[in-house]
Every structure is written in structure tokens, then in C-alpha cells.
C-alpha positions in Angstrom: 35.0 21.7 41.1 31.9 21.2 43.3 30.4 23.3 46.0 29.4 21.0 48.9 27.5 21.5 52.1 29.9 21.1 54.9 27.6 19.7 57.5 24.0 18.7 56.9 23.0 18.8 60.6 24.6 22.2 61.1 22.8 23.5 58.1 19.4 22.3 59.3 20.2 23.8 62.7 21.1 27.1 61.0 17.8 27.1 59.1 15.9 26.6 62.4 17.9 29.4 64.1 17.0 31.8 61.3 13.4 30.7 61.4 13.4 29.3 57.8 11.9 26.2 56.5 13.4 24.6 53.4 10.5 26.1 51.4 11.2 29.5 52.7 14.9 29.2 51.9 13.9 28.2 48.4 11.6 31.2 48.0 14.2 33.7 49.4 17.1 32.1 47.3 14.9 32.1 44.2 15.2 28.3 43.8 12.5 25.6 43.9 11.4 24.0 47.1 12.6 20.6 45.8 16.0 22.0 45.0 16.3 23.6 48.4 15.5 20.3 50.0 17.9 18.4 47.9 20.7 20.8 48.8 19.8 20.8 52.5 19.9 16.9 52.4 23.2 16.7 50.6 21.6 15.2 47.5 22.5 18.0 45.1 25.3 20.6 45.0 24.4 24.2 44.3 26.1 26.2 41.7 28.1 29.3 42.6 25.2 31.8 42.3 22.8 29.7 44.2 25.3 29.1 47.0 25.9 32.9 47.2 22.2 33.5 47.5 21.8 30.9 50.2 24.6 32.6 52.1 23.0 35.9 51.7 19.7 34.6 52.9 21.1 33.0 55.9 23.5 35.8 56.6 26.6 33.7 56.8 29.9 33.5 54.9 30.4 30.9 52.2 33.1 29.1 54.1 30.7 28.8 57.2 28.4 26.3 55.3 30.1 25.3 52.1 33.5 24.0 50.9 34.9 23.6 47.4 35.9 20.1 46.3 38.5 20.1 43.7 38.0 17.0 41.6 40.4 16.1 38.8 39.2 14.2 35.9 41.1 11.1 34.7 42.5 12.9 31.6 44.2 15.5 33.8 45.6 12.8 36.1 47.0 10.9 33.0 48.6 14.0 31.7 50.2 14.7 35.0 51.5 11.2 35.4 53.0 11.3 31.9 54.6 14.7 32.5 56.0 13.7 36.0 
């Protein structure tokens, strides 16, 4: 499973509305500025703890800015097709 930013533009707008730069978000969420930029640009996906800290910093609910992508690996698909 991956935690993915729902809408990059909406996220950038939220940062502006809260008065945060990506650097400030990184500081408050206890992550590096580079990692904060990568998350904000959709280049990296945060782990559960980082996603929670970002939500706390921005005072939003998880589902407001993130979604969980359920990816199945090939072995699971193969097992399901054999069983089915």
C-alpha cells in the first residue's frame, strides 16, 4: 500500500493558506526540506507517520489530502487467479 497526495495543486494552495513554505512544512513535520518538496511535488510518497505529522501541521484530516493506493503484487494476483 502507498500513501499518495490527492491533488498537488490543492496541496500547494493549502500550504499558502496556512502560511507555510515547503521548508517550514519540513521543519514542523520533522522531515528534510528536500523530502517535503518531493512529497509536495508528488515525487515521493510519505510513510504513515510522516503523513500523520503533515496532517497535524496543516490541521487537516488524512483523507483531505491523501489517499491510500492498494497495490497488489504479481504473486498475490497469481495466487488469486489459481484459486479462482
